[in-house]
BAFI-3210 file (N, C-alpha, C; in Angstrom, 3 decimals, decimal comma, padded with zeros to 6 digits):
// residues 68
n [1|2|3|4|5|6|7|8|9|10|11|12|13|14|15|16|17|18|19|20|21|22|23|24|25|26|27|28|29|30|31|32|33|34|35|36|37|38|39|40|41|42|43|44|45|46|47|48|49|50|51|52|53|54|55|56|57|58|59|60|61|62|63|64|65|66|67|68]
n.u [000,916|000,262|001,039|003,769|005,636|008,820|010,467|013,000|016,197|016,411|018,651|020,032|021,887|021,547|022,267|022,176|022,827|022,185|020,835|019,997|017,970|017,188|013,759|012,730|012,145|014,085|014,836|016,628|018,463|016,359|015,240|016,977|017,354|015,175|014,844|017,141|016,391|014,268|015,395|017,294|015,330|014,028|014,835|013,960|012,449|009,607|009,418|007,928|005,630|003,127|003,182|001,935|002,745|005,436|007,076|009,405|010,223|013,176|016,218|017,560|020,832|023,122|025,608|028,063|030,286|033,696|036,169|039,360]
n.v [-000,966|002,541|003,347|003,358|002,685|002,704|001,589|003,461|001,887|002,275|004,463|005,363|007,452|010,579|013,229|016,810|019,642|023,075|025,962|029,582|031,850|034,965|035,752|036,578|039,215|040,095|039,364|037,896|037,509|037,941|035,548|033,562|034,111|033,382|030,580|029,432|029,777|028,100|025,885|025,434|025,815|023,381|020,035|017,736|016,319|015,285|013,603|012,547|009,828|008,574|009,091|008,114|005,523|005,932|006,663|008,081|010,116|012,412|013,375|016,098|017,720|020,205|021,424|023,292|024,925|024,728|026,988|027,416]
n.w [000,113|000,020|002,394|004,617|007,084|009,262|011,841|013,608|015,030|018,766|020,067|018,028|016,183|015,052|012,895|011,927|009,766|010,242|009,366|009,482|007,109|005,697|005,389|003,025|003,937|005,434|008,115|009,357|011,455|013,738|013,202|013,559|016,510|017,685|016,586|018,148|020,642|020,941|020,723|022,854|024,957|024,744|024,893|024,637|021,930|019,867|016,626|013,761|013,874|016,173|018,965|021,057|021,595|022,296|020,595|018,319|020,000|020,597|022,015|022,277|021,679|021,312|019,362|019,061|016,769|016,582|016,755|015,578]
ca.u [-000,012|000,806|001,326|004,799|006,327|009,809|011,389|014,563|016,480|016,749|020,371|020,337|022,510|021,144|022,686|021,905|023,527|021,230|021,120|018,828|018,269|015,820|012,574|012,713|012,181|015,437|014,677|017,355|018,792|015,554|014,627|018,343|017,262|013,691|015,100|017,811|015,526|013,228|016,021|017,483|014,291|013,447|015,636|013,176|011,525|009,028|009,293|007,239|004,084|002,976|003,735|001,179|003,390|006,511|008,005|009,461|010,667|014,332|017,013|018,436|022,138|023,549|027,377|028,523|031,593|034,860|037,122|040,776]
ca.v [-000,268|003,602|003,855|002,643|002,731|002,267|001,836|003,464|001,335|002,955|004,821|006,030|008,754|011,304|014,780|017,782|020,815|023,669|027,512|030,435|032,832|035,706|034,822|038,038|040,520|040,620|039,332|036,211|037,501|037,616|034,135|032,911|033,965|032,344|029,373|029,273|029,785|027,062|024,573|025,588|025,508|021,715|019,107|016,479|016,810|014,621|013,902|011,552|009,760|007,270|009,172|007,289|004,425|006,202|006,447|009,380|011,160|012,289|013,898|016,940|017,866|021,283|021,408|024,776|024,766|024,854|027,605|026,942]
ca.w [-000,057|000,085|003,845|005,093|008,416|009,569|013,015|013,505|016,419|019,700|020,432|016,747|016,359|013,874|012,805|010,534|009,788|010,169|009,231|009,164|006,027|005,898|004,413|002,171|004,685|006,042|009,486|009,670|012,950|014,520|012,919|014,491|017,859|017,810|016,558|019,009|021,992|021,033|020,877|024,232|026,055|024,408|025,099|024,004|020,458|018,926|015,110|013,438|014,651|017,417|020,178|022,188|021,781|022,999|019,397|017,623|020,835|020,511|023,122|021,511|021,764|020,079|019,460|018,387|015,960|017,215|016,144|015,634]
c.u [000,880|001,299|002,537|005,332|007,729|009,825|012,666|014,768|016,627|018,350|020,714|020,931|022,173|021,800|022,100|022,466|022,434|021,684|019,630|018,912|017,086|014,901|011,932|012,273|013,178|015,465|015,387|018,012|017,624|014,824|015,532|017,719|015,970|013,912|016,126|017,344|014,347|014,215|016,720|016,290|013,580|014,358|015,328|012,049|010,746|008,861|008,743|005,983|004,180|003,512|002,973|002,018|004,748|007,433|008,036|009,914|012,357|014,883|017,714|019,669|022,632|024,961|027,366|030,064|032,615|035,889|038,568|041,708]
c.v [001,168|004,017|002,745|002,925|002,257|002,568|002,006|003,133|002,459|003,460|005,096|007,390|009,342|012,677|015,242|019,015|021,775|025,407|028,128|031,498|033,707|035,047|036,263|039,159|041,021|040,328|038,091|036,537|037,389|036,021|033,092|033,120|033,485|030,852|028,866|028,943|028,442|025,668|024,628|025,494|023,878|020,656|017,562|016,711|015,479|014,827|012,435|011,389|008,732|008,039|008,713|006,380|004,696|006,439|008,099|010,318|011,192|013,263|014,750|017,641|018,899|021,418|022,813|024,465|025,413|025,808|027,480|028,008]
c.w [000,104|001,319|003,827|006,255|008,737|010,779|013,243|015,343|017,543|019,613|019,005|016,784|015,253|013,868|011,814|010,915|009,829|010,053|009,017|008,067|006,123|004,981|003,915|002,675|005,719|007,463|010,254|010,989|014,064|014,453|014,075|015,853|018,239|018,026|017,672|020,513|021,929|021,146|022,355|025,155|025,663|024,397|024,481|023,347|020,251|017,703|014,831|014,331|016,082|018,162|021,360|022,677|022,335|021,633|019,031|018,888|020,599|021,553|021,927|021,984|020,699|020,090|018,339|017,745|016,733|016,365|016,388|015,613]
res [g|f|r|y|e|e|a|i|p|p|d|t|l|m|y|f|p|w|g|v|t|s|q|a|n|g|n|s|a|t|a|l|k|k|f|q|t|l|l|q|e|n|s|i|l|q|i|g|g|q|e|s|l|g|r|g|f|v|q|l|m|v|e|s|p|k|n|n]
***
């Protein structure tokens, strides 16, 4: 069928780079601050479905770039 589910094993490490751009109005600094606040205030996020079964919850860890 067209519906397909796949469970990711516990302790899977996923990472992604992120950035913020202005959205045609030049407010990239405001958008960045809001996004950083969201990440700092929420260490547990739910992505995907079936939250009632405990699926899709992830622990968020933000690593800042290291300057040499």
